[in-house]
A tleap script that builds the chain and sets N, CA, C and O, in Angstrom:
source leaprc.protein.ff14SB
mol = sequence {
  NMET ASN LYS GLY GLY LEU GLY SER ASP MET
  GLY SER MET LEU GLU ARG ARG GLU LYS LYS
  LYS SER GLN LYS SER GLU PHE ALA SER GLU
  LYS ILE ASN ALA ILE LEU LEU GLU GLU LEU
  HIE ASP LYS ILE LYS ASN GLN PRO ARG ILE
  SER PHE TRP ASP PRO GLU SER LYS ILE VAL
  LEU ASN TYR LEU LYS GLU THR LYS PRO LYS
  PHE SER ILE SER LYS GLU ILE SER ARG VAL
  LEU GLN GLU TYR LEU GLU LYS GLU TYR PRO
  GLU ILE TRP THR GLU VAL LYS GLN LEU ARG
  ASN CGLU
}
set mol.1.N position { 0.987 -1.500 0.454 }
set mol.1.CA position { -0.174 -0.254 -0.067 }
set mol.1.C position { 1.039 1.446 0.047 }
set mol.1.O position { 1.849 1.383 0.972 }
set mol.2.N position { 1.089 2.573 -0.698 }
set mol.2.CA position { 1.458 3.308 -1.290 }
set mol.2.C position { 0.789 4.591 -0.448 }
set mol.2.O position { -0.214 5.016 -1.021 }
set mol.3.N position { 1.004 5.048 0.347 }
set mol.3.CA position { 0.805 6.201 1.336 }
set mol.3.C position { 1.703 7.454 0.753 }
set mol.3.O position { 2.723 7.769 1.366 }
set mol.4.N position { 1.421 7.972 -0.114 }
set mol.4.CA position { 2.266 9.198 -0.914 }
set mol.4.C position { 4.100 8.837 -1.531 }
set mol.4.O position { 4.706 7.804 -1.817 }
set mol.5.N position { 4.304 9.685 -1.519 }
set mol.5.CA position { 5.860 9.116 -2.077 }
set mol.5.C position { 6.022 9.651 -3.299 }
set mol.5.O position { 5.350 10.640 -3.592 }
set mol.6.N position { 7.078 9.015 -4.372 }
set mol.6.CA position { 7.077 9.901 -5.203 }
set mol.6.C position { 6.256 8.892 -6.178 }
set mol.6.O position { 5.969 9.444 -7.241 }
set mol.7.N position { 5.800 7.522 -6.073 }
set mol.7.CA position { 5.129 7.457 -6.919 }
set mol.7.C position { 3.432 7.826 -7.096 }
set mol.7.O position { 2.627 7.753 -8.025 }
set mol.8.N position { 3.398 8.116 -6.131 }
set mol.8.CA position { 1.760 8.774 -6.115 }
set mol.8.C position { 2.174 10.134 -6.741 }
set mol.8.O position { 1.720 10.434 -7.845 }
set mol.9.N position { 2.749 10.703 -6.292 }
set mol.9.CA position { 3.057 12.432 -7.141 }
set mol.9.C position { 3.351 12.128 -8.243 }
set mol.9.O position { 2.545 12.762 -8.923 }
set mol.10.N position { 4.135 11.430 -9.074 }
set mol.10.CA position { 4.426 11.246 -9.996 }
set mol.10.C position { 2.827 10.771 -10.837 }
set mol.10.O position { 2.710 10.885 -12.057 }
set mol.11.N position { 2.023 10.395 -10.200 }
set mol.11.CA position { 1.193 9.839 -10.838 }
set mol.11.C position { -0.203 10.970 -10.936 }
set mol.11.O position { -1.154 10.900 -11.714 }
set mol.12.N position { 0.056 11.977 -9.888 }
set mol.12.CA position { -0.867 13.231 -9.782 }
set mol.12.C position { -0.067 13.865 -11.016 }
set mol.12.O position { -0.713 13.859 -12.064 }
set mol.13.N position { 0.895 14.272 -11.066 }
set mol.13.CA position { 2.041 15.491 -12.190 }
set mol.13.C position { 1.514 14.579 -13.397 }
set mol.13.O position { 0.546 14.999 -14.031 }
set mol.14.N position { 2.156 13.229 -13.787 }
set mol.14.CA position { 1.422 13.386 -14.798 }
set mol.14.C position { -0.379 13.411 -15.338 }
set mol.14.O position { -0.748 13.973 -16.369 }
set mol.15.N position { -0.964 12.946 -14.732 }
set mol.15.CA position { -2.643 13.030 -14.486 }
set mol.15.C position { -2.855 15.018 -15.082 }
set mol.15.O position { -3.414 15.417 -16.104 }
set mol.16.N position { -2.330 15.661 -14.236 }
set mol.16.CA position { -2.293 17.149 -14.778 }
set mol.16.C position { -1.674 17.505 -15.975 }
set mol.16.O position { -2.198 18.074 -16.932 }
set mol.17.N position { 0.006 16.957 -15.799 }
set mol.17.CA position { -0.247 17.637 -17.331 }
set mol.17.C position { -1.175 17.277 -18.392 }
set mol.17.O position { -1.479 18.082 -19.272 }
set mol.18.N position { -1.816 15.634 -18.316 }
set mol.18.CA position { -2.269 15.126 -19.423 }
set mol.18.C position { -3.528 15.926 -19.788 }
set mol.18.O position { -3.789 16.106 -20.977 }
set mol.19.N position { -4.008 16.222 -19.200 }
set mol.19.CA position { -5.146 16.911 -18.599 }
set mol.19.C position { -4.756 18.655 -19.355 }
set mol.19.O position { -5.412 19.339 -20.141 }
set mol.20.N position { -3.793 18.831 -18.872 }
set mol.20.CA position { -3.085 20.038 -19.860 }
set mol.20.C position { -2.974 20.076 -20.806 }
set mol.20.O position { -3.046 21.112 -21.467 }
set mol.21.N position { -2.758 18.969 -21.239 }
set mol.21.CA position { -2.207 18.853 -22.791 }
set mol.21.C position { -3.776 19.144 -23.483 }
set mol.21.O position { -4.137 20.149 -24.096 }
set mol.22.N position { -4.662 17.753 -23.123 }
set mol.22.CA position { -5.922 17.804 -23.916 }
set mol.22.C position { -7.054 19.017 -23.878 }
set mol.22.O position { -7.985 19.077 -24.681 }
set mol.23.N position { -6.738 20.302 -22.444 }
set mol.23.CA position { -7.373 21.501 -22.913 }
set mol.23.C position { -6.488 22.192 -23.950 }
set mol.23.O position { -7.094 22.946 -24.711 }
set mol.24.N position { -5.315 22.090 -24.106 }
set mol.24.CA position { -4.508 23.042 -25.195 }
set mol.24.C position { -5.168 22.360 -26.641 }
set mol.24.O position { -5.899 22.951 -27.436 }
set mol.25.N position { -4.798 21.272 -26.710 }
set mol.25.CA position { -5.485 20.545 -28.304 }
set mol.25.C position { -6.787 21.005 -28.530 }
set mol.25.O position { -7.205 21.327 -29.642 }
set mol.26.N position { -7.562 21.050 -27.288 }
set mol.26.CA position { -9.007 21.089 -27.607 }
set mol.26.C position { -8.941 22.627 -28.469 }
set mol.26.O position { -8.738 22.660 -29.683 }
set mol.27.N position { -9.113 23.664 -27.772 }
set mol.27.CA position { -8.390 25.057 -28.253 }
set mol.27.C position { -8.105 25.386 -29.601 }
set mol.27.O position { -8.711 25.878 -30.552 }
set mol.28.N position { -6.541 24.776 -29.262 }
set mol.28.CA position { -5.891 24.216 -30.218 }
set mol.28.C position { -6.730 24.279 -32.362 }
set mol.28.O position { -6.456 25.009 -33.315 }
set mol.29.N position { -7.698 23.152 -32.197 }
set mol.29.CA position { -8.691 22.546 -32.549 }
set mol.29.C position { -9.823 23.439 -33.133 }
set mol.29.O position { -10.613 23.001 -33.969 }
set mol.30.N position { -9.869 24.873 -32.594 }
set mol.30.CA position { -10.951 25.585 -32.886 }
set mol.30.C position { -10.343 26.608 -33.822 }
set mol.30.O position { -9.159 26.937 -33.755 }
set mol.31.N position { -11.069 27.018 -34.557 }
set mol.31.CA position { -10.980 28.587 -35.139 }
set mol.31.C position { -10.790 29.469 -34.693 }
set mol.31.O position { -11.486 29.633 -33.691 }
set mol.32.N position { -9.947 30.474 -34.971 }
set mol.32.CA position { -9.663 31.711 -34.614 }
set mol.32.C position { -10.612 32.142 -35.357 }
set mol.32.O position { -10.776 31.813 -36.532 }
set mol.33.N position { -11.548 33.179 -34.503 }
set mol.33.CA position { -12.215 34.106 -35.192 }
set mol.33.C position { -11.829 35.538 -35.176 }
set mol.33.O position { -11.956 36.473 -34.386 }
set mol.34.N position { -11.135 35.293 -36.744 }
set mol.34.CA position { -10.123 36.655 -37.118 }
set mol.34.C position { -11.063 37.879 -36.598 }
set mol.34.O position { -10.537 38.644 -35.789 }
set mol.35.N position { -12.412 38.131 -36.992 }
set mol.35.CA position { -13.660 38.860 -37.040 }
set mol.35.C position { -13.686 39.666 -35.793 }
set mol.35.O position { -13.999 40.849 -35.662 }
set mol.36.N position { -13.314 38.841 -34.938 }
set mol.36.CA position { -13.716 38.806 -33.780 }
set mol.36.C position { -12.263 39.766 -33.039 }
set mol.36.O position { -12.259 40.818 -32.399 }
set mol.37.N position { -11.024 38.764 -33.512 }
set mol.37.CA position { -10.390 39.495 -33.005 }
set mol.37.C position { -10.044 41.006 -33.506 }
set mol.37.O position { -9.411 41.653 -32.671 }
set mol.38.N position { -10.398 41.796 -34.926 }
set mol.38.CA position { -9.854 42.281 -35.304 }
set mol.38.C position { -10.963 43.444 -34.263 }
set mol.38.O position { -10.469 44.332 -33.569 }
set mol.39.N position { -12.304 43.221 -34.345 }
set mol.39.CA position { -12.873 44.245 -33.519 }
set mol.39.C position { -12.397 44.818 -32.001 }
set mol.39.O position { -12.587 45.937 -31.524 }
set mol.40.N position { -11.763 43.738 -31.460 }
set mol.40.CA position { -11.383 43.441 -29.967 }
set mol.40.C position { -10.308 44.283 -30.599 }
set mol.40.O position { -10.754 45.430 -30.579 }
set mol.41.N position { -9.200 44.283 -31.110 }
set mol.41.CA position { -8.025 45.445 -31.668 }
set mol.41.C position { -9.024 46.491 -31.561 }
set mol.41.O position { -8.970 47.227 -30.576 }
set mol.42.N position { -10.080 46.691 -32.577 }
set mol.42.CA position { -9.883 48.008 -32.837 }
set mol.42.C position { -10.625 49.059 -31.796 }
set mol.42.O position { -10.645 50.289 -31.838 }
set mol.43.N position { -11.275 48.078 -30.773 }
set mol.43.CA position { -11.775 48.116 -29.356 }
set mol.43.C position { -10.689 48.518 -28.329 }
set mol.43.O position { -10.989 49.708 -28.233 }
set mol.44.N position { -9.980 48.409 -27.767 }
set mol.44.CA position { -8.823 48.379 -27.012 }
set mol.44.C position { -7.984 49.090 -27.570 }
set mol.44.O position { -7.568 49.803 -26.657 }
set mol.45.N position { -7.362 49.414 -28.652 }
set mol.45.CA position { -6.010 49.799 -29.572 }
set mol.45.C position { -5.451 51.039 -28.238 }
set mol.45.O position { -4.450 51.065 -27.522 }
set mol.46.N position { -6.701 52.001 -28.376 }
set mol.46.CA position { -5.764 53.245 -27.362 }
set mol.46.C position { -6.633 53.128 -25.581 }
set mol.46.O position { -6.732 54.038 -24.758 }
set mol.47.N position { -7.088 51.834 -25.477 }
set mol.47.CA position { -7.046 51.579 -24.043 }
set mol.47.C position { -6.683 50.303 -23.492 }
set mol.47.O position { -7.481 49.448 -23.107 }
set mol.48.N position { -5.092 50.206 -23.474 }
set mol.48.CA position { -4.191 48.994 -23.930 }
set mol.48.C position { -4.081 48.370 -22.233 }
set mol.48.O position { -3.502 47.342 -21.882 }
set mol.49.N position { -4.924 49.476 -21.246 }
set mol.49.CA position { -4.682 48.953 -19.247 }
set mol.49.C position { -5.499 47.821 -18.989 }
set mol.49.O position { -6.719 47.901 -19.133 }
set mol.50.N position { -4.776 46.458 -18.511 }
set mol.50.CA position { -5.397 44.971 -17.272 }
set mol.50.C position { -4.882 45.932 -16.078 }
set mol.50.O position { -3.855 46.583 -15.883 }
set mol.51.N position { -6.336 45.665 -15.228 }
set mol.51.CA position { -5.851 45.378 -13.899 }
set mol.51.C position { -6.768 44.480 -13.421 }
set mol.51.O position { -7.854 44.264 -13.958 }
set mol.52.N position { -6.229 43.780 -12.103 }
set mol.52.CA position { -6.434 42.546 -11.762 }
set mol.52.C position { -6.130 42.663 -10.057 }
set mol.52.O position { -5.566 43.541 -9.402 }
set mol.53.N position { -6.646 41.618 -9.739 }
set mol.53.CA position { -6.338 41.783 -7.852 }
set mol.53.C position { -5.518 40.878 -7.563 }
set mol.53.O position { -5.862 39.736 -7.867 }
set mol.54.N position { -4.452 41.029 -7.027 }
set mol.54.CA position { -3.583 39.357 -6.856 }
set mol.54.C position { -2.392 40.346 -5.740 }
set mol.54.O position { -1.227 40.690 -5.940 }
set mol.55.N position { -3.337 40.572 -4.531 }
set mol.55.CA position { -2.444 41.186 -3.170 }
set mol.55.C position { -0.488 40.446 -3.418 }
set mol.55.O position { 0.445 41.237 -3.279 }
set mol.56.N position { -0.245 39.145 -3.720 }
set mol.56.CA position { 1.085 38.731 -2.715 }
set mol.56.C position { 1.908 39.214 -4.013 }
set mol.56.O position { 3.041 39.679 -3.887 }
set mol.57.N position { 1.095 39.041 -5.639 }
set mol.57.CA position { 1.660 39.935 -6.663 }
set mol.57.C position { 2.604 41.343 -6.446 }
set mol.57.O position { 3.797 41.574 -6.645 }
set mol.58.N position { 1.709 41.992 -6.047 }
set mol.58.CA position { 1.801 43.500 -5.750 }
set mol.58.C position { 2.697 43.839 -4.724 }
set mol.58.O position { 3.391 44.848 -4.849 }
set mol.59.N position { 2.785 43.030 -3.584 }
set mol.59.CA position { 3.600 42.600 -2.704 }
set mol.59.C position { 5.075 42.600 -2.985 }
set mol.59.O position { 5.875 42.944 -2.114 }
set mol.60.N position { 5.398 42.276 -4.012 }
set mol.60.CA position { 6.259 41.294 -4.754 }
set mol.60.C position { 7.225 42.183 -5.974 }
set mol.60.O position { 8.423 42.057 -6.227 }
set mol.61.N position { 6.219 43.089 -6.581 }
set mol.61.CA position { 6.414 43.841 -7.438 }
set mol.61.C position { 6.620 45.122 -6.705 }
set mol.61.O position { 7.555 45.724 -7.232 }
set mol.62.N position { 5.937 46.012 -5.337 }
set mol.62.CA position { 6.493 46.655 -4.794 }
set mol.62.C position { 8.092 46.565 -4.641 }
set mol.62.O position { 8.962 47.279 -5.139 }
set mol.63.N position { 8.205 45.304 -3.677 }
set mol.63.CA position { 9.913 45.208 -3.195 }
set mol.63.C position { 10.351 45.462 -4.122 }
set mol.63.O position { 11.075 46.450 -3.998 }
set mol.64.N position { 10.310 45.034 -5.215 }
set mol.64.CA position { 11.474 44.974 -6.696 }
set mol.64.C position { 11.479 46.363 -6.621 }
set mol.64.O position { 12.539 46.912 -6.320 }
set mol.65.N position { 10.223 47.207 -6.900 }
set mol.65.CA position { 10.204 48.410 -6.798 }
set mol.65.C position { 11.572 49.331 -6.665 }
set mol.65.O position { 12.494 49.925 -7.224 }
set mol.66.N position { 10.813 48.879 -5.268 }
set mol.66.CA position { 12.130 49.817 -4.546 }
set mol.66.C position { 13.282 49.633 -3.404 }
set mol.66.O position { 13.945 50.267 -2.582 }
set mol.67.N position { 13.005 48.012 -4.048 }
set mol.67.CA position { 15.283 47.251 -4.045 }
set mol.67.C position { 15.993 47.658 -5.423 }
set mol.67.O position { 17.185 47.933 -5.291 }
set mol.68.N position { 15.441 47.753 -6.804 }
set mol.68.CA position { 16.081 47.832 -7.843 }
set mol.68.C position { 15.909 48.882 -8.712 }
set mol.68.O position { 14.905 49.107 -9.389 }
set mol.69.N position { 17.223 49.701 -8.655 }
set mol.69.CA position { 16.974 50.866 -9.455 }
set mol.69.C position { 16.298 50.606 -10.858 }
set mol.69.O position { 16.516 49.580 -11.501 }
set mol.70.N position { 15.682 51.350 -11.170 }
set mol.70.CA position { 14.315 52.064 -12.970 }
set mol.70.C position { 13.394 50.501 -12.887 }
set mol.70.O position { 12.701 50.099 -13.821 }
set mol.71.N position { 13.552 49.834 -11.696 }
set mol.71.CA position { 12.501 48.453 -11.650 }
set mol.71.C position { 11.045 49.344 -12.532 }
set mol.71.O position { 10.777 50.493 -12.180 }
set mol.72.N position { 10.281 48.704 -13.572 }
set mol.72.CA position { 9.136 49.164 -13.812 }
set mol.72.C position { 8.530 47.799 -13.525 }
set mol.72.O position { 8.904 46.693 -13.914 }
set mol.73.N position { 7.073 48.283 -12.425 }
set mol.73.CA position { 6.334 47.380 -12.227 }
set mol.73.C position { 5.179 47.148 -13.991 }
set mol.73.O position { 4.725 46.054 -14.325 }
set mol.74.N position { 5.024 48.106 -14.583 }
set mol.74.CA position { 4.253 48.083 -15.589 }
set mol.74.C position { 4.967 47.133 -16.527 }
set mol.74.O position { 4.399 46.118 -16.929 }
set mol.75.N position { 6.582 47.540 -16.991 }
set mol.75.CA position { 7.417 46.433 -17.854 }
set mol.75.C position { 7.032 45.058 -17.630 }
set mol.75.O position { 6.458 44.215 -18.321 }
set mol.76.N position { 7.692 45.084 -16.033 }
set mol.76.CA position { 7.678 43.767 -15.333 }
set mol.76.C position { 6.294 42.961 -15.777 }
set mol.76.O position { 6.428 41.789 -16.131 }
set mol.77.N position { 5.140 43.477 -15.769 }
set mol.77.CA position { 3.907 42.834 -15.363 }
set mol.77.C position { 3.489 42.293 -17.221 }
set mol.77.O position { 3.048 41.218 -17.629 }
set mol.78.N position { 3.941 43.834 -18.145 }
set mol.78.CA position { 3.565 43.447 -19.821 }
set mol.78.C position { 4.637 41.596 -19.994 }
set mol.78.O position { 4.325 40.454 -20.333 }
set mol.79.N position { 5.644 42.134 -19.629 }
set mol.79.CA position { 7.360 40.842 -20.370 }
set mol.79.C position { 6.395 39.603 -19.044 }
set mol.79.O position { 6.996 38.586 -18.697 }
set mol.80.N position { 5.828 39.716 -18.816 }
set mol.80.CA position { 5.514 38.262 -17.911 }
set mol.80.C position { 4.306 38.086 -18.638 }
set mol.80.O position { 4.222 36.947 -19.097 }
set mol.81.N position { 3.386 38.788 -18.888 }
set mol.81.CA position { 2.317 38.163 -19.308 }
set mol.81.C position { 2.053 38.043 -20.493 }
set mol.81.O position { 1.027 37.523 -20.932 }
set mol.82.N position { 3.301 38.697 -21.391 }
set mol.82.CA position { 3.240 38.656 -23.264 }
set mol.82.C position { 4.270 37.668 -23.197 }
set mol.82.O position { 4.779 37.739 -24.315 }
set mol.83.N position { 4.903 36.757 -22.530 }
set mol.83.CA position { 5.510 35.651 -22.535 }
set mol.83.C position { 4.694 34.860 -22.594 }
set mol.83.O position { 4.634 34.063 -23.529 }
set mol.84.N position { 4.079 34.875 -21.871 }
set mol.84.CA position { 3.080 33.545 -21.006 }
set mol.84.C position { 2.165 33.475 -22.227 }
set mol.84.O position { 2.486 32.664 -23.095 }
set mol.85.N position { 0.865 34.352 -22.445 }
set mol.85.CA position { 0.434 34.201 -23.317 }
set mol.85.C position { 0.850 34.455 -25.013 }
set mol.85.O position { -0.021 34.395 -25.881 }
set mol.86.N position { 2.211 34.726 -25.311 }
set mol.86.CA position { 2.564 33.562 -26.339 }
set mol.86.C position { 2.765 32.012 -26.235 }
set mol.86.O position { 2.181 31.359 -27.099 }
set mol.87.N position { 3.517 31.311 -25.292 }
set mol.87.CA position { 3.677 30.150 -24.956 }
set mol.87.C position { 2.635 29.677 -24.780 }
set mol.87.O position { 2.895 28.523 -25.120 }
set mol.88.N position { 1.134 29.662 -24.371 }
set mol.88.CA position { -0.072 29.103 -24.214 }
set mol.88.C position { -1.154 29.461 -25.155 }
set mol.88.O position { -2.195 28.803 -25.162 }
set mol.89.N position { -0.907 30.829 -26.240 }
set mol.89.CA position { -1.789 30.466 -26.674 }
set mol.89.C position { -1.616 31.093 -28.443 }
set mol.89.O position { -2.337 31.766 -29.180 }
set mol.90.N position { -0.139 30.385 -28.587 }
set mol.90.CA position { 0.592 30.592 -29.841 }
set mol.90.C position { -0.286 31.251 -30.934 }
set mol.90.O position { 0.136 32.368 -31.234 }
set mol.91.N position { -1.346 30.880 -31.583 }
set mol.91.CA position { -2.124 30.600 -32.503 }
set mol.91.C position { -2.738 31.920 -32.382 }
set mol.91.O position { -2.207 32.729 -33.144 }
set mol.92.N position { -3.489 32.302 -31.819 }
set mol.92.CA position { -3.713 33.850 -30.952 }
set mol.92.C position { -3.432 34.746 -31.065 }
set mol.92.O position { -3.939 35.807 -31.429 }
set mol.93.N position { -1.641 34.080 -30.431 }
set mol.93.CA position { -0.666 35.845 -30.753 }
set mol.93.C position { -0.479 35.869 -31.705 }
set mol.93.O position { -0.504 37.013 -32.157 }
set mol.94.N position { -0.178 34.809 -32.676 }
set mol.94.CA position { 0.555 35.277 -34.103 }
set mol.94.C position { -0.555 36.057 -34.787 }
set mol.94.O position { -0.167 37.100 -35.315 }
set mol.95.N position { -2.032 35.747 -34.911 }
set mol.95.CA position { -2.963 36.931 -35.233 }
set mol.95.C position { -2.912 37.750 -34.575 }
set mol.95.O position { -3.250 38.786 -35.148 }
set mol.96.N position { -2.597 37.912 -33.379 }
set mol.96.CA position { -2.878 39.625 -33.335 }
set mol.96.C position { -1.415 40.123 -33.571 }
set mol.96.O position { -1.205 41.279 -33.936 }
set mol.97.N position { -0.406 39.223 -33.356 }
set mol.97.CA position { 0.633 40.445 -33.785 }
set mol.97.C position { 1.001 40.936 -35.482 }
set mol.97.O position { 1.814 41.700 -36.001 }
set mol.98.N position { -0.192 39.942 -36.015 }
set mol.98.CA position { -0.657 40.268 -37.318 }
set mol.98.C position { -1.166 41.499 -37.689 }
set mol.98.O position { -0.901 42.244 -38.633 }
set mol.99.N position { -2.339 41.611 -36.306 }
set mol.99.CA position { -3.540 43.165 -36.477 }
set mol.99.C position { -2.398 43.980 -36.177 }
set mol.99.O position { -2.211 44.994 -36.849 }
set mol.100.N position { -1.647 43.681 -35.296 }
set mol.100.CA position { -0.838 44.955 -34.626 }
set mol.100.C position { -0.228 45.774 -35.509 }
set mol.100.O position { -0.204 47.005 -35.533 }
set mol.101.N position { 0.460 44.662 -36.521 }
set mol.101.CA position { 1.571 44.905 -37.487 }
set mol.101.C position { 0.986 45.837 -38.420 }
set mol.101.O position { 1.677 46.832 -38.638 }
set mol.102.N position { -0.365 45.739 -39.159 }
set mol.102.CA position { -0.766 46.386 -39.999 }
set mol.102.C position { -0.817 47.518 -40.515 }
set mol.102.O position { -1.471 47.700 -41.542 }
savepdb mol mol.pdb
quit
């Protein structure tokens, strides 16, 4: 009888990984609605601000702002969010980049 340890942790990790893969592949198989992307681009191009509530991140970012010269919270959040979105949703990211370059 296994009461934890590497075996059960590995099984849980593999289950999470498979679930995440299937979610990604389900989304990737959907056709991107180019008209909707264009409408959203036109709607928000002059209002690119995003806001969310996350006290832990706010503390970390403010700590970095206080301790690292020239640290920009906005630039850091932008960089992290862009990297994540590009990795998680490459098809949509590519379409948006093309819209932005037109």
